[in-house]
gemmi code that builds the backbone of each chain (N, CA, C; Angstrom):
import gemmi

chains = {
    "A": [
        ("UNK", (109.766, 92.997, 74.874), (109.546, 93.171, 76.358), (109.419, 92.608, 77.165)),
        ("UNK", (109.848, 92.717, 78.692), (109.782, 91.756, 79.471), (108.700, 92.263, 80.400)),
        ("UNK", (107.467, 91.945, 80.865), (107.048, 92.222, 81.857), (107.072, 91.979, 82.775)),
        ("UNK", (106.115, 92.440, 84.251), (106.472, 92.065, 85.512), (106.650, 90.477, 85.996)),
        ("UNK", (106.008, 89.424, 85.637), (106.305, 88.425, 85.719), (107.764, 87.576, 84.680)),
        ("UNK", (108.080, 88.407, 84.100), (108.997, 87.615, 83.340), (108.365, 87.147, 81.788)),
        ("UNK", (107.815, 87.199, 81.318), (106.701, 87.099, 80.312), (107.174, 87.702, 79.275)),
        ("UNK", (107.495, 86.989, 78.629), (108.186, 87.703, 77.225), (106.880, 87.977, 76.131)),
        ("UNK", (106.986, 88.861, 75.801), (105.933, 89.188, 74.725), (104.651, 89.656, 75.082)),
        ("UNK", (104.488, 89.797, 76.685), (103.088, 90.026, 76.848), (102.565, 91.196, 77.014)),
        ("UNK", (103.950, 92.173, 76.923), (103.825, 93.783, 77.081), (104.492, 94.084, 75.538)),
        ("UNK", (103.891, 95.110, 74.811), (104.429, 95.871, 73.602), (104.815, 97.338, 74.007)),
        ("UNK", (105.461, 97.945, 73.038), (105.579, 99.391, 73.298), (105.710, 100.124, 72.170)),
        ("UNK", (105.571, 100.962, 71.914), (106.031, 102.033, 70.744), (106.542, 103.252, 71.110)),
        ("UNK", (107.429, 103.819, 70.415), (107.868, 104.955, 70.533), (107.076, 105.963, 70.144)),
        ("UNK", (106.745, 107.028, 70.472), (105.752, 108.133, 70.444), (106.414, 108.872, 69.812)),
        ("UNK", (105.638, 109.715, 68.879), (106.901, 110.977, 68.102), (107.500, 112.197, 69.195)),
        ("UNK", (107.351, 112.136, 70.115), (108.103, 112.988, 71.247), (109.373, 112.369, 71.835)),
        ("UNK", (109.326, 110.427, 71.392), (110.470, 109.746, 71.866), (109.737, 109.515, 72.913)),
        ("UNK", (109.100, 109.288, 73.559), (108.632, 108.650, 74.839), (108.185, 107.006, 74.228)),
        ("UNK", (108.738, 106.467, 75.545), (108.477, 104.777, 75.225), (106.705, 104.744, 76.098)),
        ("UNK", (106.321, 104.305, 75.489), (105.001, 104.104, 75.811), (104.772, 102.302, 75.697)),
        ("UNK", (103.994, 102.007, 76.810), (104.318, 100.248, 76.678), (102.158, 100.381, 76.788)),
        ("UNK", (102.256, 99.266, 75.950), (100.918, 98.880, 75.539), (100.827, 97.226, 76.116)),
        ("UNK", (100.351, 97.364, 77.681), (99.887, 96.227, 78.172), (98.925, 95.039, 77.587)),
        ("UNK", (98.996, 94.189, 77.343), (98.491, 92.821, 76.826), (97.297, 92.047, 77.360)),
        ("UNK", (97.926, 92.700, 79.059), (96.987, 91.267, 79.763), (96.664, 92.478, 80.879)),
        ("UNK", (95.615, 92.994, 80.530), (94.738, 93.788, 81.342), (94.642, 92.933, 83.011)),
        ("UNK", (94.298, 93.717, 83.971), (94.063, 93.361, 84.978), (92.451, 92.474, 84.657)),
        ("UNK", (92.522, 91.127, 85.508), (91.849, 90.302, 85.040), (90.705, 90.507, 86.152)),
        ("UNK", (91.246, 90.854, 87.074), (89.860, 91.502, 88.305), (89.547, 93.220, 88.055)),
        ("UNK", (88.074, 93.422, 88.382), (87.948, 94.867, 87.822), (87.417, 95.334, 88.866)),
        ("UNK", (87.427, 96.714, 88.898), (87.147, 97.378, 90.262), (85.315, 96.915, 90.559)),
        ("UNK", (84.437, 96.654, 89.370), (83.118, 96.251, 90.121), (83.625, 94.803, 90.867)),
        ("UNK", (84.466, 93.870, 90.665), (84.221, 92.510, 91.380), (84.628, 93.215, 92.483)),
        ("UNK", (85.550, 94.297, 93.170), (86.461, 94.264, 94.382), (85.352, 95.000, 94.932)),
        ("UNK", (84.326, 95.805, 94.656), (83.512, 96.383, 95.374), (83.006, 95.989, 96.670)),
        ("UNK", (82.677, 95.025, 96.745), (82.088, 94.164, 97.907), (83.569, 94.418, 99.209)),
        ("UNK", (84.765, 93.867, 98.665), (85.868, 93.836, 99.232), (85.983, 95.299, 99.732)),
        ("UNK", (85.755, 95.999, 99.015), (85.968, 97.479, 99.403), (85.088, 98.050, 100.502)),
        ("UNK", (84.104, 97.605, 100.320), (83.463, 97.959, 101.483), (83.314, 97.309, 102.822)),
        ("UNK", (83.926, 96.062, 102.792), (84.411, 95.159, 103.905), (85.819, 95.830, 104.712)),
        ("UNK", (86.348, 96.135, 103.732), (87.450, 96.922, 104.231), (87.377, 98.427, 104.925)),
        ("UNK", (86.974, 98.953, 104.364), (86.267, 100.407, 105.276), (85.531, 99.973, 106.208)),
        ("UNK", (84.530, 99.087, 106.490), (83.764, 98.786, 107.893), (84.966, 98.164, 108.941)),
        ("UNK", (85.471, 97.742, 108.153), (86.634, 96.727, 109.194), (87.382, 98.043, 109.833)),
        ("UNK", (87.999, 98.395, 108.946), (89.173, 99.585, 109.126), (88.211, 100.772, 110.450)),
        ("UNK", (87.208, 101.010, 109.883), (86.315, 101.624, 110.773), (86.161, 101.096, 112.349)),
        ("UNK", (85.573, 99.918, 112.415), (85.594, 98.984, 113.096), (86.855, 98.947, 114.177)),
        ("UNK", (88.305, 98.842, 113.908), (88.965, 98.933, 114.336), (89.622, 100.237, 114.579)),
        ("UNK", (89.282, 101.244, 114.310), (89.361, 102.544, 114.694), (90.095, 103.154, 114.086)),
        ("UNK", (90.777, 102.410, 113.084), (91.744, 103.515, 112.088), (93.273, 102.801, 112.109)),
        ("UNK", (93.508, 101.836, 112.991), (94.306, 101.134, 113.821), (96.005, 102.286, 113.964)),
        ("UNK", (95.029, 103.615, 114.950), (95.271, 104.644, 115.150), (96.103, 104.021, 116.365)),
        ("UNK", (97.819, 104.750, 116.570), (98.135, 104.191, 117.833), (98.125, 105.127, 118.946)),
    ],
    "B": [
        ("UNK", (99.721, 114.189, 70.025), (99.081, 113.480, 70.724), (97.660, 113.127, 70.844)),
        ("UNK", (97.432, 111.820, 71.098), (95.916, 111.562, 70.331), (95.476, 112.306, 71.692)),
        ("UNK", (94.146, 112.591, 71.282), (93.302, 113.502, 72.180), (91.858, 112.988, 72.048)),
        ("UNK", (91.167, 112.805, 73.198), (89.649, 112.254, 73.279), (89.058, 113.072, 75.035)),
        ("UNK", (88.252, 114.388, 74.541), (87.962, 114.846, 75.394), (86.424, 114.714, 75.957)),
        ("UNK", (85.865, 113.642, 75.547), (85.037, 113.082, 75.521), (85.184, 111.942, 77.187)),
        ("UNK", (84.820, 112.706, 77.860), (84.882, 112.423, 79.534), (83.725, 110.953, 79.426)),
        ("UNK", (84.604, 109.757, 79.746), (84.015, 108.559, 80.427), (83.850, 108.319, 81.134)),
        ("UNK", (82.855, 107.550, 82.198), (82.489, 107.337, 83.514), (83.426, 106.154, 83.964)),
        ("UNK", (84.178, 106.542, 85.683), (84.858, 105.313, 86.081), (83.904, 104.453, 86.538)),
        ("UNK", (84.543, 102.806, 86.421), (83.209, 101.991, 87.011), (83.515, 102.194, 88.567)),
        ("UNK", (85.078, 102.360, 88.765), (84.845, 102.646, 90.295), (84.413, 103.355, 91.195)),
        ("UNK", (83.390, 104.277, 90.337), (82.532, 105.028, 91.315), (81.566, 104.368, 91.762)),
        ("UNK", (81.409, 102.858, 91.477), (80.844, 101.847, 92.464), (81.228, 101.761, 94.135)),
        ("UNK", (82.100, 102.404, 94.298), (83.056, 102.217, 96.016), (82.794, 104.140, 95.896)),
        ("UNK", (82.489, 105.364, 95.536), (82.736, 106.412, 95.939), (81.846, 106.382, 97.506)),
        ("UNK", (81.003, 105.596, 97.432), (80.253, 105.728, 99.112), (81.003, 105.320, 99.799)),
        ("UNK", (81.570, 104.460, 99.566), (82.337, 103.482, 100.787), (83.711, 104.669, 101.263)),
        ("UNK", (84.117, 105.521, 100.261), (84.915, 106.072, 100.349), (84.909, 107.226, 101.077)),
        ("UNK", (83.777, 107.577, 100.870), (82.718, 108.813, 101.953), (82.656, 108.415, 103.084)),
        ("UNK", (82.188, 107.092, 103.721), (82.090, 106.611, 104.733), (83.339, 106.551, 105.500)),
        ("UNK", (84.312, 106.281, 104.629), (85.771, 106.090, 105.378), (86.157, 107.437, 105.655)),
        ("UNK", (85.952, 108.360, 105.143), (86.691, 110.065, 105.486), (85.879, 110.423, 106.550)),
        ("UNK", (84.420, 110.029, 106.447), (83.662, 110.281, 107.952), (84.454, 109.744, 109.064)),
        ("UNK", (84.344, 108.599, 108.343), (84.668, 107.891, 109.882), (86.454, 107.989, 110.536)),
        ("UNK", (87.420, 108.436, 109.580), (88.499, 109.255, 109.789), (88.336, 110.090, 110.487)),
        ("UNK", (87.293, 111.543, 110.258), (87.599, 112.377, 111.289), (86.600, 112.462, 112.262)),
        ("UNK", (86.095, 111.383, 112.449), (85.186, 110.890, 113.355), (86.391, 110.249, 114.704)),
        ("UNK", (87.372, 109.430, 114.053), (88.462, 109.140, 115.006), (89.332, 110.031, 115.336)),
        ("UNK", (89.707, 111.015, 114.348), (90.985, 111.319, 115.295), (90.287, 112.585, 116.080)),
        ("UNK", (89.197, 113.300, 115.574), (88.750, 114.189, 116.633), (88.851, 113.407, 117.967)),
        ("UNK", (88.397, 112.218, 117.967), (87.990, 111.650, 118.980), (89.720, 111.354, 120.226)),
        ("UNK", (90.803, 111.340, 119.458), (91.881, 111.191, 119.378), (93.012, 112.430, 119.736)),
        ("UNK", (92.795, 113.544, 119.098), (93.789, 114.473, 119.062), (92.848, 115.512, 120.248)),
        ("UNK", (93.882, 116.774, 120.568), (92.650, 117.352, 121.423), (92.263, 118.629, 121.305)),
        ("UNK", (90.926, 118.098, 120.939), (89.940, 118.687, 120.208), (89.611, 120.422, 121.147)),
        ("UNK", (90.236, 120.090, 122.135), (89.831, 121.964, 122.559), (90.639, 122.816, 122.076)),
        ("UNK", (91.638, 122.395, 120.868), (92.622, 123.090, 120.144), (92.871, 123.274, 119.359)),
        ("UNK", (93.026, 121.817, 118.744), (93.023, 121.369, 116.872), (91.638, 120.666, 116.604)),
        ("UNK", (91.523, 120.400, 115.598), (90.078, 119.352, 115.224), (90.220, 119.447, 113.744)),
        ("UNK", (89.694, 118.137, 113.036), (90.019, 118.461, 111.662), (88.265, 117.965, 111.123)),
        ("UNK", (88.269, 118.657, 110.371), (86.734, 118.808, 109.745), (86.740, 118.617, 107.877)),
        ("UNK", (85.765, 117.208, 107.849), (85.686, 117.093, 106.393), (85.075, 118.077, 105.431)),
        ("UNK", (85.229, 118.470, 104.594), (84.527, 119.352, 103.548), (84.290, 118.444, 102.594)),
        ("UNK", (82.830, 118.329, 102.554), (81.982, 116.827, 101.168), (82.034, 117.614, 100.132)),
        ("UNK", (82.252, 118.824, 100.000), (81.910, 119.389, 98.519), (83.423, 118.905, 97.954)),
        ("UNK", (84.692, 119.461, 98.489), (86.098, 118.824, 98.604), (86.454, 117.364, 98.136)),
        ("UNK", (85.394, 116.699, 98.918), (85.469, 115.496, 98.964), (84.870, 114.929, 97.727)),
        ("UNK", (84.416, 115.171, 97.383), (83.336, 114.672, 95.679), (84.466, 115.592, 94.721)),
        ("UNK", (84.853, 116.857, 94.711), (86.066, 117.176, 93.998), (86.974, 116.359, 93.783)),
        ("UNK", (87.554, 115.563, 94.813), (88.893, 114.914, 94.895), (88.702, 113.581, 93.762)),
        ("UNK", (87.032, 113.126, 94.402), (86.408, 111.774, 93.395), (86.230, 112.363, 92.008)),
        ("UNK", (85.590, 113.306, 91.485), (85.595, 113.820, 90.067), (86.996, 113.691, 89.416)),
        ("UNK", (87.714, 114.407, 90.126), (89.570, 114.906, 90.018), (89.921, 113.356, 89.275)),
        ("UNK", (89.570, 112.557, 90.390), (90.330, 110.793, 90.117), (89.412, 110.429, 88.613)),
        ("UNK", (88.354, 110.683, 88.484), (88.057, 110.031, 87.055), (88.390, 111.215, 86.087)),
        ("UNK", (88.329, 112.239, 86.309), (88.944, 113.301, 84.894), (90.378, 112.735, 84.721)),
        ("UNK", (90.922, 112.729, 86.028), (92.494, 112.114, 85.583), (92.945, 110.842, 84.993)),
        ("UNK", (91.661, 109.897, 85.612), (91.993, 108.288, 85.353), (91.742, 108.347, 83.453)),
        ("UNK", (90.342, 109.320, 82.983), (90.440, 109.204, 81.556), (91.390, 110.127, 81.018)),
        ("UNK", (92.228, 110.997, 81.080), (93.436, 111.174, 80.838), (94.601, 110.513, 80.330)),
        ("UNK", (94.881, 109.475, 81.567), (95.360, 108.848, 81.430), (95.781, 107.801, 80.811)),
        ("UNK", (94.099, 106.950, 80.799), (94.091, 106.300, 79.644), (93.758, 106.472, 78.426)),
        ("UNK", (93.887, 108.127, 77.799), (93.646, 107.998, 76.726), (95.252, 108.501, 76.598)),
        ("UNK", (96.209, 108.713, 77.289), (96.994, 109.193, 77.183), (98.187, 107.598, 77.040)),
        ("UNK", (97.552, 106.611, 77.543), (98.688, 105.177, 77.732), (98.080, 104.280, 76.438)),
        ("UNK", (96.807, 104.303, 76.165), (95.590, 103.818, 75.234), (95.253, 104.213, 73.761)),
        ("UNK", (95.370, 105.569, 73.875), (94.946, 106.733, 72.746), (93.189, 106.107, 72.138)),
        ("UNK", (92.905, 105.604, 70.970), (91.676, 105.226, 70.292), (91.615, 104.229, 71.297)),
        ("UNK", (92.149, 103.340, 71.795), (91.663, 101.934, 72.497), (91.017, 102.130, 74.218)),
        ("UNK", (91.429, 103.536, 74.723), (91.108, 103.909, 76.155), (89.976, 103.251, 76.732)),
        ("UNK", (88.807, 103.393, 75.723), (87.308, 102.779, 76.429), (87.397, 101.198, 76.792)),
        ("UNK", (87.880, 100.852, 75.808), (87.946, 99.450, 75.471), (88.770, 98.626, 76.445)),
        ("UNK", (90.293, 99.377, 76.703), (91.303, 99.093, 77.683), (91.290, 99.348, 79.646)),
        ("UNK", (91.742, 98.489, 79.864), (91.920, 99.095, 81.335), (92.873, 99.062, 82.404)),
        ("UNK", (93.592, 100.176, 83.005), (94.785, 100.415, 83.591), (94.663, 99.339, 85.104)),
        ("UNK", (96.071, 98.807, 85.492), (95.511, 97.846, 86.352), (95.705, 98.516, 87.927)),
        ("UNK", (95.372, 98.266, 88.803), (95.466, 98.832, 90.499), (95.926, 99.395, 90.652)),
        ("UNK", (97.731, 99.020, 90.454), (98.721, 99.801, 90.904), (98.484, 101.762, 90.300)),
        ("UNK", (97.974, 101.207, 89.518), (98.025, 103.037, 88.466), (96.170, 103.685, 88.967)),
        ("UNK", (95.388, 102.754, 89.276), (93.810, 103.408, 89.696), (94.402, 103.896, 91.502)),
        ("UNK", (95.157, 103.038, 92.177), (95.345, 103.672, 93.535), (96.518, 104.901, 93.888)),
        ("UNK", (97.099, 104.714, 92.377), (98.281, 106.200, 92.373), (97.395, 107.414, 92.132)),
        ("UNK", (96.704, 107.235, 91.419), (95.362, 108.363, 90.296), (94.662, 108.854, 91.883)),
        ("UNK", (94.282, 107.765, 93.236), (93.363, 108.070, 94.245), (94.221, 108.864, 94.770)),
        ("UNK", (95.107, 108.641, 95.216), (96.496, 108.797, 95.829), (96.449, 110.432, 95.819)),
        ("UNK", (97.165, 110.974, 94.053), (97.228, 111.942, 94.228), (95.876, 112.981, 93.538)),
        ("UNK", (94.878, 112.508, 93.867), (93.553, 113.247, 93.459), (93.186, 113.718, 94.846)),
        ("UNK", (93.491, 112.640, 96.128), (92.885, 113.420, 97.300), (94.404, 114.388, 97.378)),
        ("UNK", (95.584, 114.053, 97.449), (96.489, 114.856, 97.840), (96.636, 116.316, 97.175)),
        ("UNK", (96.199, 116.156, 95.945), (95.688, 117.675, 95.212), (94.338, 118.422, 95.643)),
        ("UNK", (92.955, 117.782, 96.282), (92.231, 118.682, 96.326), (92.480, 118.716, 97.923)),
        ("UNK", (92.747, 117.915, 98.778), (93.028, 117.473, 100.368), (91.369, 118.008, 100.947)),
        ("UNK", (90.838, 116.669, 100.906), (89.422, 117.395, 101.455), (89.124, 117.287, 102.856)),
        ("UNK", (90.183, 117.286, 103.908), (90.132, 117.335, 105.064), (91.268, 118.889, 105.240)),
        ("UNK", (90.292, 119.572, 106.074), (90.838, 121.145, 106.930), (91.093, 120.500, 108.168)),
        ("UNK", (92.294, 121.159, 108.488), (92.564, 121.391, 110.141), (92.258, 122.584, 110.387)),
        ("UNK", (91.523, 122.760, 111.360), (91.240, 123.970, 112.304), (91.561, 124.038, 113.214)),
        ("UNK", (92.188, 125.379, 114.042), (92.784, 125.445, 115.379), (91.683, 126.537, 115.695)),
        ("UNK", (91.878, 126.418, 116.905), (91.069, 127.365, 117.795), (91.908, 128.653, 117.684)),
        ("UNK", (91.457, 129.597, 117.369), (92.404, 131.219, 117.508), (93.054, 131.135, 118.428)),
        ("UNK", (92.363, 131.012, 119.823), (92.821, 131.692, 121.211), (93.955, 130.437, 121.740)),
        ("UNK", (93.656, 129.466, 120.940), (94.940, 128.241, 121.662), (95.608, 127.882, 120.567)),
        ("UNK", (96.396, 129.388, 119.000), (97.065, 129.056, 118.406), (98.453, 128.697, 118.873)),
        ("UNK", (98.643, 129.461, 120.289), (99.577, 129.061, 120.918), (100.284, 127.276, 121.072)),
        ("UNK", (99.251, 127.664, 121.466), (99.407, 125.968, 122.735), (99.476, 124.713, 121.452)),
        ("UNK", (99.110, 124.753, 120.199), (98.946, 124.455, 118.851), (100.196, 123.586, 118.242)),
        ("UNK", (100.708, 125.446, 118.335), (102.564, 125.486, 117.980), (103.255, 124.131, 118.760)),
        ("UNK", (102.983, 123.938, 120.019), (103.777, 123.334, 121.273), (103.505, 122.025, 120.687)),
        ("UNK", (101.996, 121.597, 120.445), (101.465, 120.306, 120.214), (102.017, 119.766, 118.903)),
        ("UNK", (102.117, 120.435, 118.170), (102.810, 120.257, 116.628), (103.692, 119.055, 116.824)),
        ("UNK", (104.263, 119.023, 117.745), (105.453, 118.179, 117.724), (104.966, 116.509, 117.938)),
        ("UNK", (103.665, 116.701, 119.093), (103.255, 115.787, 119.528), (102.727, 114.824, 118.932)),
        ("UNK", (102.884, 113.408, 118.599), (102.733, 112.389, 117.789), (101.035, 112.273, 117.753)),
        ("UNK", (100.220, 112.694, 118.919), (99.404, 112.429, 119.250), (98.216, 113.235, 118.074)),
        ("UNK", (98.799, 114.876, 118.075), (98.437, 115.896, 116.760), (99.382, 115.673, 115.716)),
        ("UNK", (100.143, 115.009, 115.653), (100.705, 114.676, 114.361), (99.407, 114.095, 113.460)),
        ("UNK", (99.340, 113.319, 113.597), (97.702, 112.859, 112.684), (97.106, 113.387, 112.126)),
        ("UNK", (96.557, 114.449, 112.923), (95.610, 115.336, 112.672), (96.250, 116.577, 111.594)),
        ("UNK", (97.466, 116.813, 111.607), (98.021, 117.635, 110.599), (98.310, 117.032, 109.398)),
        ("UNK", (98.089, 115.782, 109.415), (98.206, 114.727, 108.562), (97.925, 113.877, 107.704)),
        ("UNK", (96.206, 114.688, 108.197), (94.946, 113.841, 107.848), (94.607, 114.035, 106.744)),
        ("UNK", (95.161, 114.286, 105.483), (94.795, 114.299, 104.410), (95.597, 112.789, 103.711)),
        ("UNK", (97.168, 113.128, 104.435), (98.370, 112.031, 103.636), (97.503, 110.772, 104.307)),
        ("UNK", (97.373, 110.816, 105.277), (96.475, 109.605, 106.561), (95.301, 109.219, 105.835)),
        ("UNK", (94.584, 109.771, 105.232), (93.380, 109.375, 104.355), (93.629, 108.636, 103.371)),
        ("UNK", (94.916, 109.029, 102.679), (95.459, 108.566, 101.200), (96.275, 107.537, 101.297)),
        ("UNK", (96.645, 106.899, 102.666), (97.503, 105.965, 103.350), (96.361, 105.146, 103.449)),
        ("UNK", (94.920, 105.154, 104.146), (94.430, 104.504, 104.090), (93.576, 103.631, 102.870)),
        ("UNK", (93.238, 104.900, 102.392), (92.651, 104.608, 100.851), (93.422, 103.515, 100.062)),
        ("UNK", (94.971, 103.633, 99.780), (95.821, 102.594, 99.322), (95.444, 101.485, 100.044)),
        ("UNK", (95.599, 101.318, 101.446), (95.372, 99.749, 102.171), (94.520, 99.558, 101.835)),
        ("UNK", (93.274, 100.122, 101.751), (91.854, 99.544, 101.498), (91.620, 98.602, 100.041)),
        ("UNK", (92.112, 98.953, 99.258), (92.092, 99.044, 97.865), (92.883, 97.957, 97.517)),
        ("UNK", (94.402, 97.571, 98.316), (95.044, 96.618, 98.042), (94.437, 95.216, 99.052)),
        ("UNK", (93.807, 95.737, 99.767), (93.293, 94.724, 100.560), (92.270, 94.104, 99.863)),
        ("UNK", (91.409, 95.019, 99.109), (90.248, 94.548, 97.962), (90.592, 93.635, 97.473)),
        ("UNK", (91.760, 93.592, 96.518), (92.705, 92.886, 95.485), (93.075, 91.614, 95.630)),
        ("UNK", (93.247, 91.876, 97.372), (94.167, 90.475, 98.046), (93.335, 89.243, 97.264)),
        ("UNK", (94.060, 88.296, 96.848), (92.964, 87.331, 96.290), (93.291, 86.333, 97.635)),
        ("UNK", (94.394, 86.417, 98.630), (93.830, 85.690, 99.495), (93.121, 86.334, 100.740)),
        ("UNK", (91.354, 86.179, 100.491), (90.691, 86.444, 100.971), (90.965, 86.080, 102.411)),
        ("UNK", (90.269, 86.530, 103.500), (89.814, 85.955, 105.097), (90.955, 86.701, 105.880)),
        ("UNK", (92.370, 87.387, 105.698), (93.160, 87.734, 105.685), (93.075, 89.291, 106.517)),
        ("UNK", (93.838, 89.810, 107.485), (93.478, 91.380, 107.892), (93.919, 92.553, 106.737)),
        ("UNK", (93.425, 93.362, 106.940), (94.180, 94.511, 106.016), (95.699, 94.465, 106.739)),
        ("UNK", (96.566, 95.038, 105.511), (97.966, 95.110, 106.413), (98.273, 96.174, 107.024)),
        ("UNK", (99.547, 95.944, 107.451), (99.625, 96.912, 108.145), (101.023, 97.400, 107.657)),
        ("UNK", (101.804, 98.519, 108.156), (103.197, 98.859, 107.411), (104.239, 99.102, 108.419)),
        ("UNK", (105.433, 98.679, 108.400), (106.009, 98.723, 109.796), (106.326, 99.963, 110.170)),
        ("UNK", (106.996, 100.474, 111.179), (106.861, 102.083, 111.885), (107.451, 103.330, 110.884)),
        ("UNK", (108.611, 102.751, 110.496), (110.081, 102.971, 109.778), (109.249, 103.815, 108.368)),
        ("UNK", (108.807, 102.457, 107.638), (108.768, 102.287, 105.887), (107.097, 103.337, 106.137)),
        ("UNK", (106.504, 103.283, 106.828), (105.263, 104.156, 107.324), (105.561, 105.492, 107.168)),
        ("UNK", (106.153, 105.720, 108.623), (106.687, 107.017, 108.513), (106.968, 107.979, 106.971)),
        ("UNK", (108.074, 107.228, 106.462), (108.936, 107.267, 105.354), (108.059, 107.390, 104.026)),
        ("UNK", (106.673, 106.841, 104.273), (105.828, 106.900, 103.117), (104.646, 108.416, 103.280)),
        ("UNK", (104.596, 108.395, 104.824), (103.640, 109.608, 104.700), (104.762, 110.674, 104.533)),
        ("UNK", (106.086, 110.669, 104.868), (106.628, 112.036, 104.155), (106.647, 112.099, 102.928)),
        ("UNK", (106.779, 111.391, 102.176), (106.227, 111.056, 100.734), (105.365, 111.884, 100.018)),
        ("UNK", (104.422, 111.136, 100.886), (102.856, 111.933, 100.247), (102.765, 113.150, 101.158)),
        ("UNK", (103.250, 113.582, 101.868), (103.511, 115.358, 102.239), (103.986, 115.857, 101.284)),
        ("UNK", (105.182, 115.276, 100.995), (105.583, 116.252, 100.135), (105.170, 116.297, 98.621)),
        ("UNK", (104.498, 115.287, 98.187), (103.437, 115.453, 96.901), (102.410, 116.547, 97.031)),
        ("UNK", (101.643, 116.200, 98.238), (100.614, 117.159, 98.752), (101.627, 118.622, 98.286)),
        ("UNK", (102.457, 119.112, 98.885), (102.853, 120.500, 98.923), (102.867, 120.329, 97.696)),
        ("UNK", (103.495, 119.872, 96.672), (104.338, 119.636, 95.530), (102.715, 120.286, 94.403)),
        ("UNK", (102.107, 119.266, 95.048), (100.504, 119.597, 93.806), (100.147, 121.100, 94.348)),
        ("UNK", (100.333, 121.243, 95.733), (99.535, 122.600, 96.156), (99.811, 123.590, 95.700)),
        ("UNK", (101.555, 123.338, 94.802), (102.036, 124.780, 94.465), (101.504, 124.997, 93.009)),
        ("UNK", (101.629, 123.345, 92.546), (100.913, 123.660, 91.236), (99.904, 123.934, 90.651)),
        ("UNK", (99.060, 124.097, 92.134), (97.574, 124.408, 91.803), (97.207, 123.523, 90.415)),
        ("UNK", (96.768, 122.285, 90.653), (96.160, 121.141, 89.563), (94.951, 121.434, 89.725)),
        ("UNK", (94.209, 121.374, 88.322), (92.607, 120.967, 88.609), (92.482, 119.473, 88.312)),
        ("UNK", (93.292, 118.839, 87.390), (93.450, 117.314, 87.003), (94.833, 116.760, 87.041)),
        ("UNK", (94.956, 115.325, 87.268), (96.270, 115.279, 87.306), (96.088, 114.963, 85.787)),
        ("UNK", (97.097, 115.848, 84.703), (97.029, 115.537, 83.239), (98.437, 114.528, 82.721)),
        ("UNK", (98.479, 114.440, 81.265), (99.283, 113.834, 80.839), (100.659, 114.787, 80.416)),
        ("UNK", (100.989, 115.359, 81.443), (102.598, 116.256, 81.254), (103.060, 115.090, 81.842)),
        ("UNK", (104.275, 115.509, 81.767), (105.515, 114.931, 81.968), (105.415, 114.726, 83.234)),
        ("UNK", (105.919, 115.711, 83.879), (105.795, 115.967, 85.329), (104.533, 114.880, 86.138)),
        ("UNK", (103.501, 114.816, 85.505), (102.163, 114.179, 86.251), (102.407, 112.556, 85.676)),
        ("UNK", (102.833, 112.310, 84.971), (102.927, 110.672, 84.442), (104.148, 110.609, 85.079)),
        ("UNK", (104.782, 111.340, 85.558), (105.942, 110.989, 86.223), (105.611, 110.042, 87.798)),
        ("UNK", (105.123, 111.249, 88.219), (104.189, 111.144, 89.575), (103.044, 109.991, 89.601)),
        ("UNK", (102.662, 109.861, 88.745), (101.487, 108.543, 88.642), (102.269, 107.057, 88.555)),
        ("UNK", (103.284, 107.125, 87.567), (103.744, 105.732, 87.406), (105.188, 105.522, 88.789)),
        ("UNK", (105.243, 106.540, 89.198), (106.406, 106.546, 90.231), (105.274, 105.998, 91.451)),
        ("UNK", (104.444, 106.476, 91.824), (103.579, 106.120, 93.080), (103.072, 104.558, 93.099)),
        ("UNK", (102.572, 104.356, 91.630), (102.481, 103.314, 90.820), (103.409, 101.927, 91.524)),
        ("UNK", (104.802, 102.514, 90.751), (105.565, 101.124, 91.504), (105.579, 101.639, 92.745)),
        ("UNK", (105.737, 101.978, 93.667), (106.102, 102.128, 95.131), (104.397, 101.417, 95.607)),
        ("UNK", (102.933, 101.671, 95.124), (102.435, 100.592, 95.748), (102.091, 99.236, 95.356)),
        ("UNK", (103.014, 98.876, 94.147), (103.506, 97.750, 93.727), (104.245, 97.123, 94.383)),
        ("UNK", (105.444, 97.827, 94.748), (106.218, 97.217, 95.990), (105.743, 96.945, 97.195)),
        ("UNK", (105.275, 98.257, 97.691), (104.143, 97.417, 99.059), (103.614, 96.464, 98.931)),
        ("UNK", (102.629, 96.236, 98.059), (101.797, 95.371, 97.515), (102.485, 93.565, 97.658)),
        ("UNK", (103.783, 93.859, 97.066), (104.538, 92.568, 97.171), (105.271, 92.216, 98.326)),
        ("UNK", (105.686, 93.242, 99.515), (106.112, 93.127, 100.563), (105.234, 92.711, 101.624)),
        ("UNK", (103.945, 93.333, 101.429), (102.626, 93.092, 102.837), (101.505, 92.805, 102.828)),
        ("UNK", (101.027, 92.456, 101.216), (100.023, 91.903, 100.712), (100.232, 90.470, 100.745)),
    ],
}
model = gemmi.Model(1)
for chain_id, residues in chains.items():
    chain = gemmi.Chain(chain_id)
    for i, (resn, *xyz) in enumerate(residues, 1):
        res = gemmi.Residue()
        res.name, res.seqid = resn, gemmi.SeqId(i, " ")
        for name, pos in zip(("N", "CA", "C"), xyz):
            atom = gemmi.Atom()
            atom.name, atom.element = name, gemmi.Element(name[0])
            atom.pos, atom.b_iso = gemmi.Position(*pos), 0.0
            res.add_atom(atom)
        chain.add_residue(res)
    model.add_chain(chain)
structure = gemmi.Structure()
structure.add_model(model)
structure.setup_entities()
């Protein structure tokens, strides 16, 4: 299989009992939801401060 | 099909207070902007909590669908996380649009006014803003502003979100399951989020 970055073999797959292709990514997200929590807060504050970019 | 009914807690719960803050801020901003004499939006906090719980339930179901017995250990990527948040918001619709009964005729006329359009599309707009913030949060080039999406693409994205919302409303789902139609929605939206990230972030 080829992943989004054209890396061979970083993604494996199986066909399940219903004939559905299921991808089994081996390269999990490097940056976790916990890591980005401060940036989420920053983004919310920024959007509110800028009035949600309403036009 | 592998099943694990033991719901796990999602780590993105750490953002939930921020997402609620965003919802409160959007309610205030829209009500200042629109014609509050005839139409206004109202955040239903119970439904907001329900949407977040729906995310958590859907996240776990989707993870077990993808990873089966490895679900607890493995993680899904940001595009699918964002897709699940968008779908949960559109399924539950935490904002209500309120119309003063004596002003209904005026509202129908104002419905085509761009000033009021955002009020009628408040749930779609909220889902859109959540997507922007989460993509911003994962952006490795910190210090940049939150990206915008150009007018025409933004319009079509809102139309898409509006149709997804109406479709979910008809289905009356209580969570985004591993049914094929739901999986198509999750994966399609995740791909769109991925392409938006490629173009704008």
